[in-house]
N, C-alpha and C positions, 0 to 999 in steps of 0.2 A: 758328912761335914767336909767341906773342902779345906785342904791344907793351905796355909798362908806363907808368904815369903818371910824369911828371917833377915832382918836388917843388921848389917855389920857397919860399925863406925870405924873408919880408919883415919889416923893422924900420921902423916908421913913427912919425914924430913928428907927431901929429895936432893941428891947431888949427882946429877947426870953429867959427869965430866966429859964423856964422849960427845955429847951434844951441846955442852955449855949451858945447861939448864939447872938452876938451883931454886928450890921453892919449898915452902911449907904448905902441905896439902891437908885439907880437912874435908872428908867426904863420906857419904854413906853409899853402900852397895847392897842391894836387896838380893838375897840368895833364894831363888825359886826352889820349891820343894823337889823338883826334878833335877836340879843342878848340883853336881858334886862339888865338894870343897876345892878339889884340884882345879875344876873349871872356874869357880869363883876367883881363886887366887891368880889364875892365868889372866882373867879379865881385869882384875885389880892391878896386876903388874903391867899389863898392856896400857891401862889408863895412865899409870905413873910414868912409864918409859916413853910414852908418846905425848906427855903433857905439854901443852902450849895454850895460848889464849883461844877460846872458842871450843874447847873440848867438853864433851858431855856424854853421859851414859844415855842409851836409848830410852825414850819415853814409852815406846811400844813394848818394851820388855824383851825377853830373850826369844820369844817365839815370833817376833815380827820378821816377815820376809821382805819388807820394804825398806828397812833401815838396819844399820849395823849395831852391834852391841855398844860400840863407842864411835862417836863421830866428832870431827872437827869442822866447824863452820866458820866462814869469814864474817866480817861485820855486817854484811847484807843478809846473812842466813844461808848462803850458798854452801853446799857440802863440798869440802875440799879434800877431806881425808876420811876414808871408810876403813875402820879398824875392826877386824873380825877376830873371833876366838875359836879355837878348837879345830874342827875339820869341816869348814863350810863346803857346800857342793860346788862343782864346776860351774853350774848354771848361775849360782849366786855370785861367784867371783867374776864371771863373765859380765853380768849385769852391773856389778859394782865398779869394775874397772872402766866401764864406759862413762861413768859419771864422776869419778874422783880418783885420787891416788889411793892405793889399797895396801894395807898391811894385814898380815895374819899372825897372831901369836898362838902357838900350839904346844901342847904337851904330848901330842901323838902325831909326829911327823910322818910316820909310815902310813897311817890311816889317811891323812890329808893327801899324800901323794897317790895312794890307791884311788881315792875319789876323783882326782883331777887328771890322772895319767891318760894321755891320748885324747883328752877332751878339748874342745875349742873354747879357749878363754882369751878374750880380748887383751892384748898386751900383757900376756902372762909373765913375760920376762921382767916386767917392771914391778910386779907384785913382790913386796918385801915379806919374807917369811922368817919369823923369829921362833926358834925352837927352845923350849924350856925343858930341863931334865925332870921327869916325873918324880924321881926320888928327892930332888930338891924341894919340889912342891909339897910332897908328903911330909918332909921334915918341917917345912913352914906351916903346914896345916895343923900339925901337932901343937903349935904355939899360938895360933890365931884364935881369938875369942870374938865375942860380939862387939867388943870395944878393943881396938888394937892400935898400939903405937909402934912405929918402926922407923928405922933409918935405912934408906935405900940408896945405894951408891953403885953407879956403873962407871967403870974406867977400864980402858983398853980391852973391852969385850967381856970383862969379868963383872959379875953381878954379886954384890954383897948386901945382905939384909941382916941388920942388927935388931933383935927382938928379945925382950926379957933377959938381957945380959948375955945373950948368945949371938954369935955372928955365923950366918949360913952363907955359903959361897957356891956359885955355879958359873959356868961359862954360858953367856947368852950368844947363841949362834945364829947369825943371819945366813939364810940359804935361799933356795929357790924351790919352785914346784917340781923341777926336773929331778928324776931319780938319780941322774948321773952326778948331781951336785954333792 
């Protein structure tokens, strides 16, 4: 018998002071049986921290090679922002950066850099890489259930998540694919 995805319902009060985005979000994210909670939370935070009109999770699921886990499309349906999670391959990033603005949210920056080091990636310097601390994600994972309410605040590069009366804090670091960064 095949395992099925676990659907998580998130209600998020978003205050992204750094971008000037304030919203109440109510969405569902399906966790594939092969997906770790750390990866699910990285994807969920990427959605919230990139939130704007036209944002959506991939319809093709996590294994789709032709579309990102999260996409932002304009009113005509044209892809304007490819948002990936984890450590996508250099080939995937090369293809993505030819079609749209690209951001990667990762909890394993070293692995991402190993996979892309010395590889040909179109406009690699323009790819936004956001690194999340794995211990922060693990602390958050301990609080997340199938139905989760949280307050998410980003200000001056700091990320605060209030959940179940506890506030977790981390630094959200923007970096590049370059190992020298």
